[in-house]
N, C-alpha and C positions, 0 to 999 in steps of 0.2 A: 675273450679279448682274442681279437684273430689275428694270427700270424703275418708281421712283417716280413716279406724280402726284396732286396734290392736296396736303392739309396733312399738316403736317410731324407726328408721331406727339408726343405731347406724354410729357415726362420723367415717370415714375412711374406710367402709368396701364397696366394691364393691356389689350393685347388678343388676342382669339382669332383665330386664324388661320382662315381660309375659303379654300377653294381651289374656283372655279366656272367654268362655262365660257358664253362667250358670242358672238352668229356676226352677221356681217358677213352679210348676207341680199340680194345687187343681184338689182335687177331692170331692166335697161337701165340710166339715171342714175338711178334711185331705189333706196332702201333700206325693208325693213321694218324697224319698230321696235315697240315699246312704250312707252306709257304709263302709268305706274304712278299711276294717281288718288289713293289714299291712302298715307302722309300728303300725299301729293305735291303736285303732279300734278311728277312725274318721265319724261324722257322718257330712253327708255336703247335699248343694244343688247338683244336678247331674250336672257336667260341666268339664270343661279343656282346653285345650291352641288350640289356632287357630295354625293348619298347616299351613307353608310357601303356599301361595295362595289359600289358603282355604276362605270362604267367611265368617262373623259370625254366620248368620245361617246354615249354611251348618255344621261349624262347632258342633253347638248347636244339631242338628238332630243326627251327628255321635257320640259327646260324651254321651249324653243322652242315647242312643242306648246302647254303650259298658258300661255305666256303670249302665244302670238298664233293659236293654232287651225289651224298649219301645220304640213303634214307638208315637210321636208328631204332633201335626198339631196348625198353627195358631201362632207363636211365636211373642210376641211384645215387646220389650225392653221397661224397665220400671226405670231402671236406673243404673249406675255405684259405683264400689269403687274401692280404692285402698287398698294393705298390703303390707306389707313388713314382709318377714316368710324365714327361711330355709326350702329347700323341699329335703327332704333326700335320696328320689325314684331318685333324678338328680343330689346329692351331690352339690347344687347351691342355695347362696343364692338371696332370685328374688324380683324384687317391683313385685307384682302380681296386675293387671290391671283387672278389673271383671264388665264384662257388663252383667248384671242381667234383662232377658226376664220370662215374666208370657207364657207360651203356656199351651194347652190340650195335656193331656195323652190321647191316642188313644186308642192303641193295647199293649198287651204285647206279643209278639215276642218269647220270649223266656228268660233261665236265663243272667244275665251282659255276656257279652264278655272278659271285662278287669277282668284279674287275682286281686285276693282280693279284688273285691266290692261284697257288697249285697244289692238288691234294697228291701227298705221297706216303707209303707204307715205308716204316723205319724198322730195324729190330728195337727191342726197348733198350737195350745197353747203349746202342748210339745214341739213341733220343734222347737218355740221362745225360749224356756227353754234350748235345749240341741244339737242344731250347733255347729260344733267343732269350728266358726270365729264370732269376732262379727258381721263381715258383711254380713253373710249368717241371723244373728239371726234378725238384725234389716232388713232385706228385708221381712224374713217372716212376722215379727211383722205389717210393714206397711200390709201386704198380711191380714193376722187376722186383722186388724183394719176394713178392708173391708167386710167381712163378716157379 
């Protein structure tokens, strides 16, 4: 069973399952994060949905690049969680299954290519407090305990 964070699903509401990949991207005591400014702002671990036919690792590379402009190396899965939420950009009630990886940020290739996203470095302790969902904060906290 995958641990659930956030809101309890509403009885009678239909949720669409969306599997996604998200990355802890440490450099020293900092994490590379993304801020989704619309409809937000919402501070997040970089990542997103896996496209049909795409492997989770390929999706992770693509999503991190789109949301931060960075290339990554050596992704390793460290856990998973799920949460039930409304996704306004898709007008969708979703059961998000979030696969969490740790990877090395290698090189900034330019600005994020996904609209309304900004890359930023943040001290891990601040990220634990400011990330926009409980699951992201939980995994950032586990990372912080390793420092």
